[in-house]
C-alpha positions as CSV (number, residue, x, y, z in Angstrom):
1,M,-36.9,-13.3,9.8
2,N,-35.6,-12.9,6.4
3,V,-31.7,-12.2,6.6
4,L,-29.5,-10.8,3.6
5,V,-26.1,-12.0,3.4
6,W,-24.0,-9.4,1.6
7,Y,-21.0,-11.2,0.1
8,K,-18.0,-8.8,-0.8
9,R,-14.4,-10.2,-0.4
10,D,-15.5,-13.6,1.0
11,L,-16.8,-15.6,-2.0
12,R,-17.2,-19.1,-0.3
13,V,-19.7,-21.2,1.9
14,N,-17.0,-22.8,4.0
15,D,-15.5,-20.8,7.0
16,H,-18.1,-18.1,6.4
17,A,-19.3,-16.6,9.5
18,A,-21.7,-14.4,8.1
19,L,-23.5,-17.0,6.2
20,S,-23.5,-19.3,9.3
21,M,-25.1,-16.4,11.2
22,G,-27.8,-15.6,8.8
23,A,-28.7,-19.3,8.5
24,R,-29.1,-19.2,12.4
25,N,-31.3,-16.1,12.4
26,G,-33.9,-17.1,9.5
27,A,-34.4,-17.4,5.9
28,V,-31.3,-16.4,3.8
29,L,-30.9,-14.1,0.8
30,P,-27.3,-14.5,-0.4
31,L,-26.2,-11.5,-2.6
32,Y,-23.3,-10.1,-4.4
33,I,-23.5,-6.6,-5.9
34,A,-21.3,-5.7,-9.0
35,E,-20.8,-2.1,-8.6
36,P,-19.8,-0.2,-11.7
37,E,-18.6,2.9,-9.9
38,Y,-15.9,0.5,-8.3
39,W,-14.9,-1.3,-11.3
40,A,-14.2,2.1,-13.0
41,L,-11.5,3.2,-10.2
42,P,-8.1,3.6,-11.3
43,D,-6.8,0.7,-9.0
44,T,-9.3,-2.0,-10.5
45,S,-9.2,-3.7,-13.9
46,A,-11.1,-6.3,-16.1
47,R,-8.7,-9.3,-15.3
48,Q,-9.6,-8.7,-11.7
49,W,-13.3,-8.7,-12.5
50,E,-12.9,-11.8,-14.6
51,F,-11.3,-13.7,-11.8
52,V,-14.2,-12.7,-9.5
53,A,-16.8,-13.5,-12.0
54,E,-15.3,-17.0,-12.3
55,T,-15.2,-17.3,-8.4
56,L,-18.8,-16.2,-8.5
57,A,-19.9,-18.8,-10.7
58,G,-18.1,-21.4,-8.5
59,L,-19.8,-19.8,-5.5
60,R,-23.3,-20.1,-7.2
61,R,-22.9,-23.9,-7.6
62,D,-21.7,-24.3,-4.0
63,L,-24.8,-22.4,-2.8
64,A,-26.9,-24.2,-5.1
65,D,-25.9,-27.4,-3.4
66,L,-27.0,-26.0,-0.3
67,G,-30.4,-25.1,-1.8
68,A,-29.9,-21.4,-2.2
69,P,-29.5,-19.2,-5.2
70,L,-26.7,-16.5,-5.3
71,V,-28.6,-13.4,-6.4
72,V,-26.4,-11.0,-8.5
73,R,-27.2,-7.5,-8.9
74,V,-25.4,-4.7,-10.8
75,G,-25.8,-1.0,-9.6
76,D,-25.2,1.0,-6.5
77,A,-25.1,-0.9,-3.2
78,V,-27.6,1.3,-1.4
79,E,-29.9,1.3,-4.3
80,V,-29.6,-2.5,-4.6
81,L,-30.0,-3.2,-0.8
82,A,-33.0,-0.9,-0.4
83,R,-34.7,-2.4,-3.2
84,L,-34.2,-6.3,-2.3
85,C,-34.9,-5.5,1.5
86,K,-38.2,-3.9,0.7
87,Q,-39.2,-6.4,-1.8
88,N,-38.5,-9.3,0.5
89,A,-39.1,-7.9,4.0
90,V,-35.6,-8.4,5.0
91,T,-34.9,-6.8,8.5
92,R,-31.2,-7.9,9.1
93,I,-28.1,-7.6,6.9
94,V,-25.0,-9.6,7.8
95,S,-21.7,-9.5,6.2
96,H,-17.9,-9.6,6.9
97,E,-16.0,-6.4,7.5
98,E,-14.3,-5.5,4.3
99,V,-11.0,-3.9,4.5
100,G,-10.8,-2.4,0.9
101,N,-9.9,0.9,-0.7
102,A,-11.0,4.3,0.3
103,W,-14.0,3.9,-2.1
104,T,-15.5,0.8,-0.4
105,F,-14.8,2.5,3.1
106,A,-16.8,5.3,1.9
107,R,-19.6,3.1,0.4
108,D,-19.9,1.2,3.6
109,L,-20.5,4.5,5.5
110,R,-23.2,5.4,3.0
111,V,-24.8,1.8,3.6
112,K,-24.5,2.1,7.3
113,A,-26.2,5.6,7.4
114,W,-28.9,4.3,5.0
115,A,-29.7,1.1,7.2
116,R,-29.8,3.3,10.4
117,D,-32.4,5.4,8.8
118,V,-34.8,2.9,7.7
119,G,-34.2,0.7,10.6
120,I,-32.5,-2.2,9.2
121,E,-30.0,-3.9,11.4
122,W,-26.6,-4.3,9.8
123,L,-24.1,-6.9,11.5
124,E,-20.5,-6.6,10.2
125,L,-18.4,-9.6,11.5
126,P,-14.6,-9.4,11.7
127,T,-12.7,-11.3,9.1
128,G,-9.1,-12.8,8.8
129,G,-7.9,-11.8,12.3
130,V,-8.3,-7.9,11.6
131,R,-9.8,-5.9,14.4
132,R,-11.8,-2.7,13.7
133,G,-12.0,0.0,16.2
134,V,-9.1,-0.9,18.4
135,R,-6.1,1.5,18.9
136,G,-2.7,-0.2,19.1
137,R,-1.5,-3.5,18.7
138,A,-1.6,-4.5,22.1
139,G,-2.8,-8.2,22.2
140,W,-2.9,-8.2,18.3
141,D,-0.8,-11.1,17.8
142,A,-2.5,-13.3,20.5
143,A,-5.9,-12.4,18.8
144,R,-4.7,-13.2,15.3
145,A,-3.3,-16.7,16.5
146,G,-6.4,-17.2,18.1
147,Y,-8.4,-16.8,15.1
148,A,-6.1,-18.8,13.0
149,E,-6.5,-21.7,15.4
150,G,-10.4,-21.4,15.9
151,E,-12.7,-23.9,14.4
152,I,-13.5,-23.7,10.7
153,V,-17.0,-23.2,10.3
154,A,-18.8,-25.6,8.1
155,A,-21.0,-24.8,5.2
156,P,-24.7,-24.4,6.9
157,A,-27.8,-25.8,6.0
158,L,-29.9,-23.1,4.6
159,R,-33.6,-22.0,4.5
160,V,-33.9,-19.6,1.4
161,V,-35.9,-16.4,0.8
162,A,-38.0,-17.9,-2.0
163,G,-39.1,-16.4,-5.3
164,I,-36.1,-14.1,-6.3
165,E,-34.6,-14.1,-9.9
166,P,-30.8,-14.9,-9.4
167,G,-29.7,-12.7,-12.0
168,V,-26.7,-12.7,-14.3
169,I,-23.0,-12.7,-13.5
170,P,-22.0,-9.7,-15.7
171,N,-18.9,-10.0,-17.8
172,A,-16.3,-6.9,-18.1
173,R,-17.8,-5.6,-21.1
174,A,-21.2,-5.4,-19.3
175,L,-19.5,-3.3,-16.7
176,R,-18.0,-1.0,-19.4
177,M,-14.7,-1.8,-18.5
178,V,-11.5,-1.3,-20.6
179,A,-10.3,-4.2,-22.4
180,D,-7.3,-5.9,-20.4
181,A,-5.7,-8.6,-22.1
182,C,-4.1,-11.2,-19.6
183,P,-3.6,-14.3,-21.4
184,H,-1.9,-16.2,-18.8
185,R,-3.9,-15.3,-15.6
186,Q,-5.0,-17.9,-13.2
187,T,-8.7,-19.1,-13.0
188,G,-10.7,-18.2,-10.3
189,G,-13.0,-20.4,-8.2
190,R,-12.9,-22.1,-5.0
191,A,-12.2,-25.6,-6.4
192,Q,-9.2,-24.0,-8.4
193,G,-7.8,-22.4,-5.2
194,M,-8.2,-25.9,-3.4
195,A,-6.3,-27.8,-6.1
196,V,-3.5,-24.9,-5.9
197,L,-3.3,-25.5,-2.3
198,D,-3.2,-29.2,-2.7
199,S,-0.3,-29.2,-5.2
200,F,1.7,-26.7,-3.0
201,L,1.4,-28.8,0.0
202,G,1.9,-31.9,-1.8
203,Q,4.7,-31.0,-4.1
204,R,5.6,-27.5,-5.3
205,G,6.2,-26.1,-1.5
206,L,9.4,-28.0,-1.1
207,G,11.3,-25.5,-3.1
208,Y,9.4,-22.5,-1.6
209,R,12.3,-20.8,0.3
210,R,15.2,-21.2,-2.0
211,S,13.0,-20.6,-5.0
212,M,10.8,-17.5,-4.5
213,S,13.3,-14.8,-5.2
214,S,13.4,-15.2,-9.0
215,P,10.3,-15.2,-11.2
216,L,11.8,-18.0,-13.2
217,T,11.4,-20.5,-10.2
218,A,8.8,-18.5,-8.1
219,E,6.1,-19.2,-10.5
220,R,6.1,-22.8,-9.4
221,A,7.4,-22.7,-6.0
222,C,5.3,-20.1,-4.5
223,S,1.7,-21.0,-3.5
224,R,-0.1,-18.9,-6.1
225,L,-2.8,-18.8,-3.5
226,S,-2.7,-14.8,-3.4
227,P,-5.7,-14.3,-6.0
228,H,-8.0,-16.8,-4.3
229,L,-7.1,-15.2,-0.9
230,A,-7.8,-11.7,-2.2
231,V,-11.3,-12.5,-3.2
232,G,-12.1,-14.9,-0.2
233,A,-12.5,-17.9,-2.2
234,L,-10.5,-19.4,0.6
235,S,-10.1,-18.2,4.0
236,A,-6.8,-17.6,5.4
237,R,-7.6,-19.6,8.3
238,E,-8.5,-22.6,6.0
239,V,-4.9,-22.4,4.6
240,E,-3.1,-21.8,7.7
241,Q,-4.8,-24.8,9.3
242,A,-3.8,-27.0,6.2
243,V,-0.1,-26.1,6.8
244,M,-0.7,-27.0,10.6
245,A,-1.9,-30.4,9.7
246,Q,0.9,-31.0,7.4
247,L,3.5,-29.9,9.9
248,A,1.7,-32.1,12.5
249,A,2.4,-35.2,10.2
250,K,6.1,-34.6,10.4
251,P,7.0,-34.1,7.0
252,G,10.9,-33.9,7.6
253,P,13.0,-30.9,8.3
254,D,13.3,-29.6,4.5
255,W,9.5,-29.6,4.2
256,A,9.0,-28.3,7.9
257,A,11.3,-25.2,7.1
258,N,9.5,-24.3,3.9
259,L,5.9,-24.8,5.6
260,R,6.9,-22.6,8.5
261,S,8.4,-19.9,6.2
262,F,5.0,-20.0,4.4
263,Q,2.9,-20.2,7.5
264,S,4.5,-16.7,8.7
265,R,3.8,-15.2,5.3
266,I,0.0,-16.0,6.0
267,A,0.5,-14.1,9.4
268,W,2.1,-11.1,7.7
269,R,-0.8,-10.9,5.4
270,A,-3.0,-10.1,8.4
271,H,-0.3,-7.8,9.7
272,F,-0.2,-5.6,6.8
273,T,-4.2,-5.7,6.4
274,Q,-4.5,-4.4,10.0
275,K,-2.2,-1.4,8.9
276,L,-4.7,-0.4,6.3
277,E,-7.7,-0.8,8.4
278,D,-5.8,1.2,11.1
279,A,-4.9,4.1,8.4
280,P,-7.6,3.9,5.5
281,E,-6.1,7.1,4.0
282,M,-2.9,5.1,3.3
283,E,-3.6,4.8,-0.6
284,R,-3.6,8.7,-1.0
285,V,-1.5,10.1,1.9
286,A,2.1,9.1,2.7
287,M,2.7,7.9,6.4
288,H,5.8,10.1,6.4
289,R,4.2,13.4,5.6
290,A,7.3,15.0,4.6
291,A,8.2,12.7,2.0
292,D,4.8,13.5,0.2
293,D,6.2,16.9,-0.2
294,L,9.3,16.2,-2.3
295,P,9.2,18.1,-5.4
296,G,9.1,16.8,-9.3
297,R,7.5,13.5,-8.6
298,A,5.7,12.7,-11.9
299,P,2.4,10.9,-12.2
300,E,2.7,10.6,-15.8
301,G,5.0,11.4,-18.8
302,P,7.3,9.5,-21.0
303,L,9.4,7.8,-18.0
304,F,6.2,6.7,-16.6
305,D,5.0,5.3,-20.0
306,A,8.3,3.5,-20.4
307,W,8.2,1.9,-17.0
308,A,4.4,0.9,-17.4
309,T,5.0,-0.7,-21.0
310,G,8.2,-2.4,-20.0
311,Q,10.2,-0.2,-22.5
312,T,12.9,1.4,-20.0
313,G,15.8,-0.2,-21.9
314,L,16.6,-2.1,-18.8
315,P,16.1,-5.8,-19.8
316,Y,15.5,-7.5,-16.4
317,L,12.9,-4.8,-15.5
318,D,11.2,-4.7,-18.5
319,A,11.0,-8.5,-18.6
320,C,9.3,-8.5,-15.1
321,M,6.8,-5.9,-16.2
322,R,5.8,-7.7,-19.2
323,Y,5.6,-10.9,-17.3
324,L,3.3,-9.2,-15.0
325,T,1.1,-7.8,-17.7
326,A,0.5,-11.3,-19.3
327,T,0.1,-13.3,-16.3
328,G,-1.4,-10.9,-13.6
329,W,1.2,-12.2,-11.0
330,I,4.9,-12.0,-10.0
331,N,6.9,-12.6,-6.9
332,F,7.4,-10.3,-4.1
333,R,11.0,-9.3,-5.0
334,A,10.3,-8.6,-8.4
335,R,7.2,-6.5,-7.1
336,A,9.3,-4.5,-4.8
337,M,11.9,-3.9,-7.6
338,L,9.1,-2.5,-9.9
339,T,7.9,-0.1,-7.3
340,S,11.4,0.7,-6.2
341,V,13.0,1.8,-9.7
342,A,9.9,3.5,-10.4
343,T,9.6,5.6,-7.4
344,Y,13.5,6.3,-6.7
345,H,15.3,5.9,-10.0
346,L,12.7,7.4,-12.3
347,W,11.3,9.5,-9.5
348,L,7.5,8.8,-10.3
349,D,4.7,9.6,-7.9
350,W,4.1,6.7,-5.7
351,R,0.3,6.8,-5.9
352,A,0.4,6.6,-9.6
353,V,2.8,3.6,-9.7
354,G,0.5,2.0,-7.1
355,Q,-2.4,2.2,-9.2
356,V,-0.7,1.0,-12.2
357,L,0.6,-2.1,-10.3
358,A,-2.9,-2.6,-8.6
359,R,-4.7,-2.9,-11.9
360,R,-2.1,-5.4,-13.2
361,F,-2.3,-7.7,-10.2
362,T,-5.1,-10.4,-10.5
363,D,-4.6,-10.8,-6.8
364,Y,-4.8,-7.2,-5.9
365,D,-5.7,-6.7,-2.2
366,P,-5.7,-3.1,-0.8
367,G,-4.7,-4.4,2.7
368,I,-1.6,-5.9,1.3
369,H,-1.1,-3.6,-1.6
370,W,-0.8,-0.1,-0.4
371,P,1.2,-0.8,3.1
372,Q,3.8,-2.5,0.6
373,I,3.6,0.4,-2.0
374,Q,4.5,2.8,1.0
375,M,7.3,0.7,2.2
376,Q,8.8,-0.1,-1.0
377,S,8.8,3.6,-2.1
378,G,10.1,5.2,1.1
379,M,6.8,6.7,2.2
380,S,6.3,4.8,5.4
381,G,8.7,6.8,7.4
382,I,9.7,3.7,9.6
383,N,11.3,1.4,7.2
384,R,14.8,1.5,5.7
385,L,15.0,2.7,2.0
386,R,15.7,-0.1,-0.2
387,I,16.9,1.0,-3.8
388,Y,17.0,-1.8,-5.9
389,N,19.6,-2.1,-8.8
390,P,17.7,-3.8,-11.7
391,I,20.8,-4.7,-13.4
392,K,22.2,-6.7,-10.6
393,Q,18.8,-8.2,-9.9
394,G,18.9,-9.4,-13.3
395,L,22.2,-10.8,-12.9
396,E,21.2,-12.5,-9.7
397,Q,17.8,-13.6,-10.4
398,D,18.0,-14.6,-14.1
399,P,21.7,-15.8,-14.1
400,N,21.2,-17.7,-17.3
401,G,19.1,-15.1,-19.1
402,S,16.1,-17.3,-19.9
403,F,13.6,-15.3,-18.1
404,T,14.8,-12.2,-19.7
405,R,15.0,-13.4,-23.2
406,R,11.5,-14.9,-23.1
407,W,9.8,-11.8,-22.2
408,V,12.3,-9.5,-24.2
409,P,12.8,-11.3,-27.3
410,E,14.3,-8.4,-29.0
411,L,17.3,-9.2,-27.3
412,A,17.7,-12.5,-28.6
413,S,20.9,-11.9,-30.4
414,V,22.6,-10.3,-27.5
415,P,25.3,-12.4,-26.0
416,D,24.9,-13.5,-22.4
417,G,27.6,-11.3,-20.9
418,F,25.8,-8.2,-22.2
419,L,22.2,-9.2,-21.7
420,Q,21.6,-7.0,-18.7
421,T,23.6,-4.2,-20.0
422,P,23.1,-4.5,-23.8
423,W,24.3,-0.9,-24.4
424,K,27.9,-2.2,-23.7
425,W,27.7,-4.5,-26.3
426,P,30.0,-3.3,-29.3
427,A,27.1,-4.3,-31.6
428,A,24.4,-2.7,-29.7
429,Q,23.5,-0.1,-32.5
430,R,21.9,-2.8,-34.4
431,I,19.4,-3.1,-32.0
432,L,19.2,-0.1,-29.4
433,G,16.9,2.5,-30.7
434,Q,15.5,0.4,-33.3
435,R,14.1,-2.9,-32.0
436,Y,14.6,-2.3,-28.3
437,P,15.0,1.3,-26.5
438,E,18.2,2.8,-24.9
439,P,18.2,2.9,-21.2
440,V,16.1,5.8,-19.9
441,M,18.5,6.6,-17.2
442,D,21.8,5.7,-15.7
443,V,21.0,3.4,-12.9
444,A,23.8,4.4,-10.6
445,V,23.4,8.2,-11.2
446,A,19.6,8.0,-10.9
447,A,19.9,5.9,-7.5
448,R,22.6,8.7,-6.1
449,V,20.1,11.5,-7.0
450,A,17.5,9.7,-5.3
451,M,19.4,9.1,-2.1
452,G,20.4,12.8,-2.0
453,R,16.8,14.0,-2.4
454,L,15.7,11.7,0.5
455,R,18.6,11.6,3.0
456,Q,17.5,14.6,5.0
457,T,13.7,14.1,4.4
458,H,13.9,10.9,6.3
459,G,16.0,12.1,9.1
460,F,18.5,9.2,9.1
461,A,21.6,9.5,11.4
462,G,24.8,7.9,11.6
463,D,25.5,4.4,10.1
464,A,21.8,3.8,10.4
465,A,21.4,6.5,7.7
466,E,22.9,4.4,4.9
467,L,20.4,4.3,2.0
468,I,21.4,1.1,0.2
469,E,21.1,-0.4,-3.1
470,R,19.1,-3.4,-1.9
471,H,20.5,-6.9,-2.6
472,A,20.8,-8.4,0.8
473,S,18.3,-11.2,2.1
474,P,15.1,-9.9,3.8
475,A,16.4,-10.9,7.2
476,Q,19.3,-8.4,7.1
477,N,17.0,-5.4,6.4
478,P,16.1,-3.6,9.3
479,L,13.3,-1.6,10.3
480,F,13.7,1.5,12.3
481,F,12.3,2.6,15.7
482,N,12.4,6.0,17.2
483,D,14.7,6.4,20.0
484,R,13.4,9.6,21.4
485,K,16.0,9.9,24.0
486,A,19.0,10.0,21.5
487,G,16.8,11.9,18.9
488,L,17.2,9.6,16.1
489,R,16.0,6.3,14.5
490,R,17.8,3.1,15.5
491,A,17.8,-0.1,13.6
492,R,15.7,-3.2,14.9
493,P,16.1,-6.5,13.3
494,V,13.0,-8.3,11.9
495,L,11.7,-11.6,10.6
496,A,12.4,-12.2,7.0
497,G,8.4,-12.7,6.6
498,Q,7.7,-9.1,6.9
499,M,9.5,-8.0,3.9
500,C,8.4,-10.9,1.7
501,L,4.6,-11.8,1.1
502,D,5.5,-14.5,-1.6
503,L,2.1,-16.4,-1.8
């Protein structure tokens, strides 16, 4: 039997159940399809493709070591699969289930219909502890833990379907993608991901908990594994078991606390991915439907452009956006602040905001991204509304101003005491409106207006109704649960890991 192994967000040979199943069933044809229609979507970007292309190059080398070519084709998935299956007498396709955006969900439905019509068996295997077609979360934690502790599947010995031209890994220009300068982004590839994991577990992770909140320190202290996990160069199980091995070696209380904190965030990744699997419309439709009907939210315009280009006149906010644009990554708290200010203070549409951020993130993973966008913009209906104050965040997370000055060099001459509020500086007229814009809104006034708009829509009652300017630690933020007997929502404490996905 000839078996086609379809690679999507699982670009590795190790711990790859689909590749191993294919190898057990017959001669293998490993395939990756670069789909131009997907790469033209508003949540995809050239920086993401370039990272994928680098990872594909590494995957091609790893498969070559096993004696197999990685076949790469450009085109529509159904057309490519139909052609290759017919030319190579393929009767079975094996892949992992993909928790992607709505487009990939619809594409998989088309592939499923085609495979059924032509009599080809398509086996989709679970991935990352996420369950498909199961209603409710009963038993979910145990199932995910079972996955995490399960055996890591070794790279299999392969028999290959012979005589196939491997094809070229296209560049972004060949896919007709818009140029997307990201000079400081991470490099893709499993080898690079393993090196990042080793350096985190060996050195950088010791400062993880205390350094993750500021982009100045998080750049080194966070694992930086998120883009490698997003494309599947490493499996979440490989990472989690590497952490377990470190903990088993009894590294000392400081290391243990940091490693356990990181381990919890790996679990939360699966939790949020399951959310999108359960509600794939989440990138288009608010979980809290009433909030979707609030008037006046702008999907474009001058305020939108100022936010997206880092020209709002709010120094720390602009520094974070410019840093993200240049690097393709920023820490979780800054991501939440960028979303919060856009959707609350500037009253921008959460979907358009989510698309801009998705394009900027090299580590864009729909299963993480859209649940977080809904949470941080108040669209979930179950999470407390957290309105970040970008001025106070700048004072707290960049106390000496070095991050802000690096990314907003227009403010180099502003004294430290005025750096986050340059409009209060007596000599501000030398800069504001000339080299750097005046603030596009009054932070305090905009927050109060947003609170007023949202208060009744979200139905909060009593003390639990407070919509706060968010500066507390993640552990102090509650989720809400429905108390039907009392007719209102009450607070439930949650682990800090639910609010932070700093990887």
